[in-house]
C-alpha positions in Angstrom: 7.7 10.0 12.4 7.4 10.0 15.9 6.4 6.5 17.2 4.1 8.2 19.2 2.5 9.3 16.1 2.3 6.1 14.4 0.7 4.0 17.2 -2.3 6.9 17.2 -2.5 6.2 13.3 -2.7 2.8 14.0 -5.5 3.3 16.2 -7.8 5.4 14.3 -6.9 3.3 11.3 -8.2 -0.1 13.0 -11.3 1.9 14.1 -12.1 2.9 10.5 -11.7 -0.5 9.1 -13.9 -1.8 11.8 -16.7 0.6 10.5 -16.7 -0.9 7.1 -16.8 -4.6 8.4 -13.6 -5.6 7.9 -11.5 -7.5 10.6 -8.0 -7.8 10.8 -6.4 -11.5 11.7 -5.3 -11.9 15.3 -1.2 -11.2 14.3 -2.6 -7.6 14.1 -3.2 -7.6 17.6 0.1 -8.7 18.6 2.3 -6.5 21.0 6.0 -6.4 20.4 6.4 -9.1 23.0 4.1 -11.5 21.3 5.3 -11.1 18.0 8.6 -12.3 19.6 7.3 -15.1 21.3 5.8 -16.4 17.9 8.2 -14.9 15.7 9.2 -19.1 15.1 5.6 -20.1 13.9 5.1 -16.8 12.3 7.7 -17.2 9.7 5.4 -16.7 6.6 4.0 -13.1 8.3 7.8 -11.9 9.0 9.2 -13.3 5.8 6.2 -11.9 3.5 6.1 -8.6 5.5 2.6 -8.5 6.6 1.2 -6.2 9.0 1.2 -2.6 9.6 2.8 -0.4 7.6 2.6 3.5 7.8 5.0 5.6 5.4 5.7 9.0 5.0 7.9 8.3 2.1 11.1 9.5 4.4 9.7 13.3 3.7 8.4 14.2 7.4 4.9 15.0 5.8 2.4 12.4 6.5 -0.4 14.7 6.6 0.3 16.1 3.3 2.1 12.7 1.5 2.0 9.5 3.4 0.2 6.3 3.1 -1.5 3.7 5.8 -1.3 -0.3 4.7 -2.0 -3.6 6.4 -0.5 -6.2 4.1 -3.0 -9.0 5.3 -1.2 -12.0 3.1 1.6 -12.4 0.6 2.9 -14.9 -1.6 6.5 -16.1 -2.5 8.3 -14.6 -5.5 9.8 -18.0 -6.1 6.2 -19.0 -6.8 5.6 -16.2 -9.1 9.1 -16.8 -11.1 8.1 -20.1 -12.0 4.2 -19.6 -12.4 2.6 -21.8 -9.8 2.1 -21.6 -6.3 0.9 -18.3 -4.1 1.5 -15.7 -6.8 -1.0 -13.3 -4.9 -1.3 -10.5 -2.5 -3.8 -8.7 -0.2 -3.6 -5.5 1.7 -6.1 -2.5 3.0 -4.8 1.0 2.6 -6.8 4.4 4.1 -5.7 7.8 1.8 -6.8 10.6 4.1 -8.5 13.7 2.4 -6.2 15.2 0.0 -3.3 13.2 1.4 -1.3 12.0 -1.4 0.6 8.7 -2.6 3.2 10.1 -5.0 3.7 8.8 -8.4 4.8 5.4 -8.7 4.7 2.3 -10.6 5.9 -1.2 -10.3 8.1 -3.3 -12.7 6.7 -6.6 -11.8 3.1 -6.2 -9.4 -0.1 -5.7 -10.8 -2.8 -4.7 -8.9 -6.7 -4.0 -8.8 -7.0 -0.8 -6.6 -10.6 -0.9 -5.0 -12.5 1.8 -3.4 -14.2 -0.3 -0.4 -15.3 2.6 1.7 -15.6 6.4 2.6 -15.2 9.2 0.3 -13.8 9.6 -3.7 -10.9 7.7 -4.5 -8.7 9.8 -7.2 -6.3 7.9 -9.2 -3.8 10.2 -11.4 -2.4 8.0 -14.4 0.7 8.8 -16.8 2.1 6.1 -19.3 5.6 5.1 -19.7 8.1 5.5 -22.4 9.6 2.5 -24.5 12.2 2.3 -21.5 9.4 1.8 -19.2 10.2 5.7 -17.6 7.6 8.3 -16.9 6.1 9.7 -19.8 4.3 13.0 -19.4 3.0 13.0 -22.5 1.6 9.2 -22.8 -1.1 7.4 -21.8 -2.6 4.1 -21.5 -5.2 1.4 -21.1 -6.4 0.0 -17.7 -9.7 -2.0 -16.7 -12.4 -0.4 -14.2 -14.4 -3.2 -13.0 -13.1 -5.3 -15.9 -14.3 -2.8 -18.2 -11.9 -1.4 -20.7 -10.9 2.0 -20.9 -8.1 4.4 -22.5 -6.6 6.8 -20.2 -5.2 10.1 -21.5 -1.6 11.5 -19.7 -2.3 13.0 -16.5 -6.2 11.9 -16.6 -7.7 11.6 -13.0 -9.9 8.4 -12.5 -12.8 9.3 -9.8 -13.7 5.7 -8.2 -16.9 5.9 -5.9 -16.9 3.2 -3.0 -17.2 -0.3 -5.0 -15.6 0.8 -8.1 -11.8 -0.3 -9.1 -9.2 0.0 -11.5 -6.6 -2.6 -12.5 -3.2 -1.4 -13.2 -0.2 -3.4 -15.2 3.5 -2.7 -14.9 4.0 0.5 -16.5 1.1 2.7 -15.4 2.3 5.4 -13.5 -0.2 6.3 -10.8 -0.3 8.7 -7.8 -4.0 8.6 -5.6 -5.7 10.5 -2.7 -8.9 10.8 -0.9 -11.5 13.6 -2.3 -14.2 14.8 0.1 -12.9 12.6 2.9 -11.1 9.4 3.8 -11.1 6.3 1.7 -10.4 2.7 2.5 -8.7 1.0 -0.1 -8.3 -2.5 -1.2 -5.4 -3.8 -2.9 -5.3 -7.5 -4.2 -2.1 -8.0 -6.4 0.6 -10.2 -7.6 3.1 -10.7 -5.0 4.2 -7.7 -3.0 7.6 -6.5 -3.0 7.9 -3.3 -1.4 11.7 -3.6 -1.0 12.4 -3.2 -4.6 9.5 -2.9 -6.7 8.2 0.6 -6.0 9.7 3.1 -8.7 9.2 6.6 -7.7 9.1 9.4 -10.0 10.6 11.7 -7.7 13.8 10.3 -5.5 11.8 9.4 -2.0 12.0 6.7 -0.1 9.3 3.9 0.9 9.3 3.8 4.0 9.4 6.2 7.2 12.2 6.9 9.5 11.2 6.4 13.1 11.6 8.8 16.3 11.6 6.5 19.4 9.6 8.6 21.6 7.5 6.0 23.3 7.2 2.4 22.8 5.5 0.6 19.8 1.9 -0.2 20.6 2.6 -3.0 17.3 5.5 -3.5 15.3 5.7 -2.1 11.7 6.6 -4.6 8.8 9.8 -2.4 8.6 10.7 -3.3 12.6 10.9 -6.9 11.4 14.4 -6.9 10.8 15.6 -4.9 13.2 13.6 -6.1 16.3 12.9 -9.9 15.2 16.1 -10.4 13.4 
């Protein structure tokens, strides 16, 4: 992805988030220079990979297959492993109309996917086989706003604004906006985007960046490279 396109996506995403009454934390507005200057006091932000995240899954087709994310907070894997402390994470996502977030699951993370506003959020679901692999012929069980629901293989849940689904490890899922763009909330256990995204197809989690202009704000994938 071109950095100029990423800058444009950030600006339009911030506008949409504001339209629905959400305000991003102050570090969202930091320039790269401000991030470097505050790196010593922002270690939790950096180590938790909180902040801007825009991906085309390495496929170069963002409008067709892509996702905007902003990680608001993220706990510690060590806390999750010992069963106490900050074991949770929270994100805002934007799924554009017909923009696919491809089929995947997580080994550790349980998550609530919430339609925070906009059009309909479609979530396509499959179950796992006994080894946790994608199973084309299996369904599973989820909770929709706390109500138990059985899903069949390939079933498409349609979530209106305010509705949600709780997904557990082994629930394979893909999603997209139907009829327009959707602002999505994600509340989950500790999030590890480096190792805990298991895709059905052999694709990457992060975009490769073409640096045609300077970044307006850093992506979480910039932190190691640009902040050390």
